[in-house]
C-alpha positions in Angstrom: 5.7 90.6 40.8 8.4 89.7 38.2 7.5 86.0 38.0 4.6 86.2 35.5 6.6 87.7 32.6 9.4 85.2 33.2 6.8 82.3 32.9 5.4 83.7 29.7 8.9 84.0 28.2 9.8 80.4 29.2 6.5 79.1 27.7 7.0 80.9 24.4 10.6 79.5 24.1 9.4 76.0 24.8 6.7 76.2 22.1 9.3 77.5 19.6 11.6 74.6 20.3 8.8 72.0 19.9 7.8 73.6 16.6 11.4 73.5 15.3 11.7 69.8 16.3 8.4 68.9 14.6 9.4 70.7 11.5 12.7 68.9 11.4 11.1 65.6 11.8 8.7 66.4 9.0 11.5 67.3 6.6 13.5 64.2 7.6 10.5 61.9 7.1 9.7 63.3 3.7 13.3 63.0 2.6 13.3 59.4 3.6 10.1 58.8 1.7 11.4 60.7 -1.4 14.6 58.6 -1.3 12.6 55.3 -1.1 10.3 56.2 -4.0 13.2 57.3 -6.2 15.2 54.2 -5.3 12.2 51.9 -5.7 11.0 53.2 -9.1 14.3 53.9 -10.7 16.1 50.7 -10.0 15.9 47.8 -12.5 12.6 45.8 -12.7 14.4 42.5 -11.7 15.5 44.1 -8.4 12.0 45.2 -7.6 10.5 41.7 -8.1 13.5 39.8 -6.6 14.7 38.0 -9.8 18.2 39.2 -9.8 20.8 40.4 -7.3 19.2 42.2 -4.4 22.3 44.1 -3.2 25.4 45.7 -4.6 27.9 42.9 -3.8 30.1 42.2 -6.8 29.7 38.9 -8.6 32.7 36.6 -8.8 31.5 35.2 -12.1 29.9 36.9 -15.1 26.1 36.9 -15.2 24.5 33.4 -15.4 27.8 31.6 -15.7 27.5 30.0 -12.2 24.2 28.3 -13.2 25.4 27.4 -16.6 28.5 25.7 -15.2 26.5 23.3 -13.0 23.9 22.7 -15.7 26.3 22.0 -18.6 28.6 19.8 -16.5 25.7 17.4 -16.1 24.5 18.0 -19.7 27.8 17.1 -21.2 28.2 14.0 -19.0 25.0 12.3 -20.0 23.6 14.0 -23.1 24.6 14.9 -26.7 23.4 17.8 -28.9 20.9 16.9 -31.7 19.7 19.9 -33.7 17.8 22.2 -31.3 17.7 19.9 -28.3 19.7 17.5 -26.2 19.2 13.7 -26.2 20.5 11.1 -23.8 23.7 9.1 -24.6 22.8 5.4 -24.7 24.0 3.6 -21.5 25.7 0.3 -21.4 22.9 -0.9 -19.1 20.1 0.2 -21.5 19.7 -3.4 -22.8 19.2 -2.2 -26.3 16.3 0.1 -25.4 15.3 2.2 -28.3 14.9 5.9 -27.8 13.6 6.8 -31.3 9.9 6.9 -30.3 10.4 9.0 -27.2 8.5 12.2 -26.6 10.6 15.3 -27.1 10.3 19.1 -27.0 7.7 19.1 -29.8 5.4 17.1 -27.4 5.2 20.1 -25.1 3.1 21.9 -27.7 0.6 19.1 -28.1 -0.5 17.9 -24.7 -3.9 19.0 -23.3 -6.2 18.7 -20.2 -3.4 19.9 -17.9 -4.1 19.3 -14.1 -1.8 20.2 -11.3 -0.9 17.2 -9.1 1.9 18.2 -6.7 4.8 20.5 -6.1 8.1 19.6 -4.3 11.3 21.4 -3.5 12.5 21.2 -7.1 9.8 20.0 -9.4 6.1 20.6 -10.2 4.1 17.6 -11.4 1.1 17.8 -13.8 -1.3 15.2 -15.1 -1.7 15.7 -18.9 -3.3 14.0 -21.9 -1.2 13.3 -25.0 -2.2 11.1 -27.9 -5.1 9.7 -25.9 -2.8 8.6 -23.1 -2.6 10.0 -19.6 1.0 11.0 -18.6 2.8 12.7 -15.8 4.7 15.9 -16.7 7.5 17.3 -14.5 9.0 20.7 -14.8 11.0 23.1 -12.6 9.0 24.5 -9.7 9.8 28.3 -10.0 8.2 28.9 -6.6 9.8 25.9 -4.9 12.2 25.7 -2.0 15.3 25.2 -4.2 14.5 28.3 -6.3 13.6 30.6 -3.4 16.6 29.4 -1.3 18.9 30.1 -4.2 17.5 33.5 -4.9 17.5 34.8 -1.3 20.5 33.0 0.3 22.9 32.7 -2.6 21.7 36.0 -4.0 21.8 34.8 -7.6 20.1 35.7 -10.8 16.8 34.0 -11.6 18.2 32.2 -14.7 21.2 31.0 -12.6 18.8 29.4 -10.1 16.6 28.0 -12.8 19.5 26.2 -14.5 20.6 24.7 -11.2 17.1 23.3 -10.5 16.8 22.1 -14.1 20.1 20.2 -13.7 18.3 17.9 -11.2 15.7 17.0 -13.9 18.6 16.2 -16.2 20.1 13.9 -13.5 16.7 12.3 -13.0 16.4 11.4 -16.7 19.9 9.9 -16.8 19.5 7.9 -13.5 16.0 6.6 -14.4 17.2 5.5 -17.8 20.3 3.8 -16.3 18.4 1.8 -13.7 15.3 0.8 -15.7 13.1 -1.8 -14.0 9.4 -2.8 -14.0 9.1 -1.3 -10.5 10.7 2.0 -11.4 8.6 4.6 -13.3 9.3 4.6 -17.0 10.5 7.8 -18.7 8.5 8.2 -21.8 10.4 11.2 -23.1 11.9 14.6 -22.1 12.6 18.1 -23.4 16.0 19.7 -23.0 16.1 22.7 -25.3 19.4 24.0 -26.6 18.5 27.3 -25.0 15.8 26.9 -22.3 13.3 29.8 -21.9 12.2 30.3 -18.3 9.2 32.4 -19.4 7.9 29.9 -22.0 6.4 26.6 -20.5 6.5 25.1 -24.0 10.2 25.7 -24.4 11.6 24.6 -21.0 13.2 21.5 -19.4 10.6 18.8 -18.8 10.1 15.1 -18.3 7.3 12.9 -19.5 6.7 9.8 -17.3 4.0 7.1 -16.7 1.1 8.4 -14.6 0.1 6.5 -11.5 -1.9 6.9 -8.2 0.0 8.1 -5.1 0.5 5.6 -2.2 -0.6 6.1 1.4 -1.2 3.7 4.2 -5.0 4.1 4.3 -5.3 3.2 0.6 -3.0 0.3 1.1 -4.9 -1.2 4.0 -8.1 -0.9 1.9 -6.7 -3.2 -0.7 -7.4 -6.9 -0.5 -4.5 -9.1 0.9 -3.9 -10.4 -2.6 -3.3 -6.9 -3.9 -1.1 -6.1 -0.9 0.9 -9.2 -1.7 1.5 -7.8 -5.2 2.8 -4.5 -3.7 5.1 -6.5 -1.4 6.4 -8.7 -4.2 7.1 -5.7 -6.4 9.1 -4.0 -3.6 11.2 -7.1 -3.1 11.9 -7.2 -6.8 12.9 -3.6 -6.7 15.3 -4.1 -3.8 16.9 -7.1 -5.5 17.4 -4.9 -8.6 18.9 -2.0 -6.7 21.4 -4.5 -5.1 22.4 -5.9 -8.5 24.7 -2.9 -9.3 28.4 -3.0 -8.6 27.7 -0.8 -5.6 24.1 -1.2 -4.4 21.9 1.9 -4.8 20.5 3.4 -1.6 17.1 5.0 -1.4 18.1 7.7 1.1 14.9 9.7 1.0 12.7 6.7 1.5 9.0 7.7 1.9 5.7 6.3 0.7 5.4 9.6 -1.3 8.3 8.4 -3.4 6.1 5.7 -4.9 3.0 5.4 -7.1 0.9 2.4 -8.2 0.3 1.7 -11.9 -2.0 -1.2 -12.7 -1.4 -2.7 -9.2 2.4 -2.5 -9.4 4.4 -0.2 -7.1 6.9 2.0 -8.9 9.6 4.3 -7.6 9.2 7.8 -9.0 11.7 10.1 -7.2 15.5 9.5 -7.5 16.7 12.9 -6.4 18.4 11.6 -3.3 19.5 8.1 -4.1 23.0 7.0 -3.2 25.0 5.6 -6.1 27.8 4.2 -4.0 28.4 2.5 -0.7 29.4 4.5 2.4 33.1 5.1 2.9 34.1 4.5 6.5 37.9 5.2 6.5 39.0 4.5 10.1 35.6 3.9 11.6 34.8 0.3 12.7 31.5 0.3 10.9 28.9 2.4 9.2 25.9 3.6 11.1 22.5 4.8 9.9 21.8 8.5 10.5 20.4 9.2 14.0 17.3 10.8 12.5 16.3 7.5 10.9 15.9 5.7 14.2 17.4 2.6 12.6 19.9 0.4 14.4 22.4 -0.9 11.9 26.2 -1.4 12.0 27.9 -2.8 8.9 31.6 -3.6 9.3 34.2 -1.5 7.5 36.3 -3.5 5.1 39.0 -1.7 3.0 37.4 1.6 3.9 34.0 0.6 2.4 30.9 -0.7 4.2 29.8 -3.4 1.7 26.1 -4.2 2.0 25.2 -1.1 4.0 22.9 0.3 1.3 21.2 -3.0 0.8 20.4 -3.4 4.5 19.2 0.2 4.8 16.8 -0.4 1.9 15.5 -3.5 3.5 14.9 -1.9 6.9 13.2 1.2 5.4 10.9 -1.0 3.2 9.9 -3.0 6.2 9.2 0.1 8.2 7.2 2.0 5.6 5.4 -0.8 3.8 5.8 -4.5 4.7 4.9 -4.4 8.4 1.6 -2.5 7.5 0.5 -4.5 4.5 1.7 -8.0 4.4 0.8 -9.7 7.8 -2.8 -8.3 8.0 -5.5 -10.4 6.3 -3.2 -13.2 5.1 -4.8 -16.7 4.8 -4.3 -18.5 8.1 -2.2 -21.3 6.7 0.3 -18.7 5.3 0.7 -16.8 8.5 3.9 -18.5 9.5 5.7 -17.8 6.2 4.4 -14.2 6.2 5.6 -13.5 9.7 9.1 -14.8 8.8 9.3 -12.5 5.8 8.1 -9.6 7.8 10.7 -10.2 10.5 13.4 -10.4 7.8 12.4 -7.0 6.6 12.3 -5.5 10.0 15.7 -6.8 11.2 17.4 -7.1 7.8 18.3 -10.6 8.8 18.4 -11.7 5.2 19.8 -10.2 2.1 17.6 -8.9 -0.8 18.1 -12.0 -2.9 16.9 -14.3 -0.1 13.9 -12.1 0.7 13.0 -12.0 -2.9 13.1 -15.8 -3.2 10.8 -16.2 -0.2 8.4 -13.6 -1.6 8.3 -15.5 -4.9 7.7 -18.8 -3.2 4.9 -17.3 -1.1 3.2 -16.0 -4.2 3.5 -19.3 -6.0 2.0 -21.1 -3.0 -0.9 -18.6 -2.9 -1.5 -18.8 -6.7 -1.5 -22.6 -6.8 -3.6 -23.1 -3.6 -1.0 -25.3 -2.1 -1.7 -23.7 1.3 -5.2 -25.1 1.4 -5.6 -28.1 3.8 -6.7 -31.3 2.1 -10.2 -32.0 3.4 -12.4 -35.1 3.0 -15.4 -32.9 2.9 -16.7 -31.9 -0.5 -18.5 -28.7 0.2 -19.6 -28.2 -3.4 -22.0 -31.2 -3.2 -24.2 -29.1 -0.8 -24.9 -26.6 -3.6 -26.9 -26.6 -6.8 -25.2 -24.9 -9.8 -27.1 -22.5 -12.2 -25.0 -21.6 -15.3 -25.3 -18.1 -16.7 -27.2 -16.9 -13.7 -26.7 -14.1 -11.2 -28.3 -12.6 -8.1 -29.5 -9.0 -7.5 -27.2 -6.6 -5.7 -29.8 -6.2 -3.0 -28.6 -9.4 -1.5 -25.1 -8.1 -1.1 -23.7 -7.9 2.5 -20.6 -6.8 4.2 -18.0 -9.3 5.4 -14.3 -9.5 6.4 -13.2 -10.8 3.1 -13.8 -7.4 1.4 -11.8 -4.7 3.1 -13.3 -1.8 1.1 -16.3 -1.2 -1.0 -19.8 -2.7 -0.6 -20.6 -6.4 -0.7 -18.7 -9.6 0.2 -16.3 -10.8 -2.4 -12.8 -12.3 -2.7 -10.7 -14.3 -5.2 -10.8 -18.1 -5.0 -8.8 -20.9 -6.5 -12.0 -22.7 -7.7 -15.7 -23.3 -6.9 -14.7 -25.7 -4.1 -12.9 -23.0 -2.2 -15.8 -20.6 -2.7 -18.2 -23.3 -1.4 -16.2 -23.8 1.7 -16.1 -20.0 2.4 -19.9 -19.7 2.0 -20.6 -22.8 4.1 -18.6 -21.4 7.1 -20.5 -18.1 6.9 -23.9 -18.1 8.5 -25.1 -15.1 6.4 -24.1 -16.7 3.1 -27.0 -18.5 1.2 -25.4 -18.5 -2.3 -22.3 -17.5 -4.2 -21.6 -16.3 -7.7 -18.5 -17.4 -9.5 -17.4 -14.9 -12.1 -15.1 -15.0 -15.1 -13.1 -12.1 -13.7 -9.6 -13.1 -12.8 -7.0 -11.3 -10.6 -3.3 -10.8 -11.3 -2.7 -14.3 -9.8 -5.2 -16.0 -12.2 -7.7 -16.6 -9.3 -11.4 -16.0 -10.0 -13.6 -13.5 -8.2 -16.5 -14.9 -6.2 -19.4 -12.9 -4.8 -21.2 -14.1 -1.7 -25.0 -13.4 -1.2 -27.4 -13.4 1.7 -30.3 -14.6 -0.5 -31.2 -15.0 -4.2 -34.8 -14.0 -5.1 -35.5 -13.9 -8.8 -32.5 -15.1 -10.7 -30.8 -12.8 -13.3 -29.3 -13.8 -16.6 -25.5 -13.3 -17.0 -23.4 -15.1 -19.5 -20.2 -14.5 -17.5 -21.3 -16.0 -14.1 -22.3 -19.3 -12.5 -24.7 -19.3 -9.5 -24.4 -21.8 -6.6 -27.3 -22.1 -4.2 -27.2 -23.8 -0.8 -29.4 -26.8 -0.7 
């Protein structure tokens, strides 16, 4: 009879406890929210957007001095102050190159038709037009890996990190100018303001360079063998040049993306990670390539230096990324033996860069001169009738192995006799047109046709019909 009142009292006490807990949670949650809002809106703008220090740790250096130290160390080493900007100190290897006509900071206010091309860890690249010329413009990538890593891991000010990233552009200008070569991209100018402004793209650190098309394997394989020979020759000349320095230069970050093609010539464009000295080995018996490179190489250690290590590494990487893909395939049959020997030399680094370069030059001369052609008693051209200043409609074009990409069947030939032999051995070919267009080797372009129909007038061609 006394249990019911006890239950009511217990139930009321439990409800009161729950209400007290709920009210306490409500107050606590609102206090946290209030604290967050006050802290978020009263702290400096740079903290809210992550452009300056994100915690209360004391700095060991005054504001921006860390970035300025790295930036100005490179600046003072390679550049000299001229009015409101910095210009490169002439190098002993500049071969008298004149710098007076280079683009400078004023050029940043004149370019037009800006198009974004690519962004890397440090730099952003744009395609621009200036003085009716297409150029490549490189600037600091504010959203790149280098900047974000600096801001979040090192917990620095934005301007600190900008100067450190910009210092890599300064180094690129200095290095590219010091190792100038026809197969290295040409620096057309640069802007290094006395006081760079991170918020003003017209008053920042920038480089003007030649503009070229990026390289990839698919595009390379779509080129004719003659054009791929030009790429291979250019690379062999580049390797010879890099080995000509007192300590050969190493292309440590060797990728096809580090190269472009300008007018058929390959050019190195990225020198951020090049090695300017040979590996030091101390007490090790030899220098080994990094395990991640999957390259087997052991260069003996002599006087604590592995002489020739960089040279061999460059040869092996060039063979892996370029030569084995582009040189052997599609080569004229009589040249296969020489081509295979050169390819093997690249893949095994069995020859030095000078020897490889000589073999590449000899191969090119042999191809240009037509010395590889077998002397035949057959005169194929006698089986054709020539029509000067005549051409054939494109409707008689056909696909053949000579043309890797594009429509039609065409290739370069030494002369009309070689074109006649090619057409004679192709059952589809009924005629060929010899044009006045010449390739980089001086050979002429010939187009092969499956028929002829009504002849067309063309002052720059000669038509040969099978009899």
